[in-house]
N, C-alpha and C positions, 0 to 999 in steps of 0.2 A: 205780860199780857194775860195775867190770870183773871182779870175782871173782878167782880164782887160776889160771885157765886160761893156761898159758904161751903158747898159740897166740894168744889174745886180746891179751895183753900185747905180743907181737911185732908183731901187726897194728897196734896203737895206736902203736907206736914207728916204724913205717915212715914214711919221709918222702915228702912229695908237694910239688911246686913250686906255690906259690900266694902271691900278694901279694909277689912279688919275692924269695922265698926258699924253701928247702926247709924244710917244717914237719912235725912229727909228725902223722900222721893223727888221733890222739886229741885234738889241740888244734884241729881244724877246728871252726869255729862253723857255725851254721845259715846265716849269710850266706856263708861260704866254700863250703859245699855247694851253695847256690843258684847262686853265681857259677860253680862248676865245671860244674854241670848246664847252665847257659845257654851257657857257653863251648863245651862239647862238642856241644850241640844245634845251635849255629850252624855248627860244623865238619862236621856231618853232611850228606852229599849223596848222590850216586849213585856207583856203582863202588866202589873201595876204601874211600872215606870212609863208605860205608853201614855199615861195620862198627863205626863209632863210635856209632851209634844205641842199641844195647843198653846201652852204658856210660853214655851220657847219661841214659837212662831210669833206670838204677840210681842215679845221683846224685840224680835227682829223687825216687826212692823213699827215699833216705837223708833228704832234707829232710822228707818226710812222716813218716817214723819219728821223727825228732828232734822235730818239732812235736807229734806225739801223745804222746811221752814227756815233753815239756817240757824236753828236754835243751838246754843251751846249748853243749855241746861233744860230740863223738863219744864221748869217754871216759866220759861220763855214761850212755851207752846200756847196756842189758842185754847181757851177754856173747853171748847167742844172736843178737842183732841184728848185732853186730859180726862174728861168725863167718859169718853168712849173707850179709851185704852186702859184706864186704871183697873176696872173689873177684869178685863182679859189678862192683865198682868198679875192679878191677885194682890194688888196694892190694897184694894178693898174687895171683900168677897163678892162674887157675881150675885147680883140681886140686892146689894146694899150692905150696910154695916152689920156686924155681928150683934150689935145692940138694938137694932131696929125690930 
């Protein structure tokens, strides 16, 4: 369901380290998203680590979006969902690409 938006395709191709390897974001499963949310929630504390909390919440939001959509991978989500969530998840930096 990715459509033809090149921004979405680029986001889905971005690699994220999980399960011992860099994997494309579009291949992330619901279990992967849950694991990342839990990992980041555990890392959240006070001081500088408090900045992790919004990203952990965004990963939790991704799990809820995937569940509602019945998506087994991120690539199955509507393009609008990917565009909205990827910056919150730091798949791409908020505000756009590092190269923009």
